[in-house]
C-alpha positions in Angstrom: 82.7 94.6 146.6 84.9 91.1 147.7 85.3 90.5 150.9 88.9 89.3 151.5 87.9 87.9 154.8 86.2 84.9 153.5 86.9 81.2 153.5 85.2 79.4 150.5 86.5 79.2 147.2 85.3 80.8 143.5 86.9 77.9 141.6 88.5 80.5 139.7 91.7 82.4 139.9 91.9 86.3 139.7 94.5 86.9 137.4 94.4 88.3 133.9 94.6 86.0 130.9 97.6 85.5 129.2 98.2 87.7 126.0 98.8 85.8 123.0 102.2 86.8 121.0 99.4 87.5 117.9 98.0 90.0 120.5 100.8 91.4 121.8 102.1 91.7 117.7 98.8 93.4 117.0 99.2 96.0 119.7 103.0 96.6 119.2 102.8 97.1 115.1 99.6 99.6 115.5 102.2 101.2 117.9 105.2 101.0 116.0 103.3 102.5 113.2 101.8 105.7 114.7 105.2 106.2 116.1 107.0 106.3 113.0 104.4 108.6 111.4 105.2 110.5 114.4 108.3 110.9 113.3 107.9 111.4 109.9 105.7 114.3 110.5 108.4 115.7 112.9 111.4 115.0 109.9 109.1 117.1 107.5 108.4 119.9 109.8 112.7 119.9 110.8 112.7 119.5 106.7 111.4 122.9 106.0 112.8 124.7 108.8 116.1 123.5 107.6 115.1 124.5 104.2 114.4 127.8 105.0 117.8 128.4 106.6 119.7 127.0 103.3 120.7 124.1 105.1 120.1 122.0 102.1 121.9 118.5 102.4 120.6 118.4 106.4 117.0 119.1 104.8 117.6 116.3 102.2 118.7 114.1 104.9 115.5 114.7 107.0 113.5 114.1 103.8 114.8 110.7 103.4 114.4 109.7 107.0 110.6 110.6 106.7 110.5 108.7 103.7 112.2 105.5 105.2 109.9 105.8 108.0 107.2 105.8 105.9 108.3 102.9 103.6 109.0 100.8 107.1 105.0 102.0 108.0 104.1 100.2 104.7 105.7 96.7 105.5 104.1 96.9 109.3 101.2 97.7 108.1 101.7 94.3 105.5 102.7 92.4 108.5 99.6 93.9 110.7 97.4 92.9 108.0 99.0 89.5 107.6 98.6 89.0 111.2 94.9 89.9 111.2 94.3 87.5 108.4 95.3 84.5 110.5 93.5 85.5 113.6 
């Protein structure tokens, strides 16, 4: 255990290392991809429910939203791959 009352120096700081922009972007891109997948799944679930209720226009919009999220994910995945190649 670290004794906070001692008087000598260790020669190092007790602060976390700074996170680089690349490291932060990698985590963000991973999170956004997962988040978009979750939304796409929810949109598809509600699209099916809308279809069952005869709400075809709503169902179509939800399908388009799910497809758009997955298209966005392809772009995010390309960015993530590019980022990882540089690192």
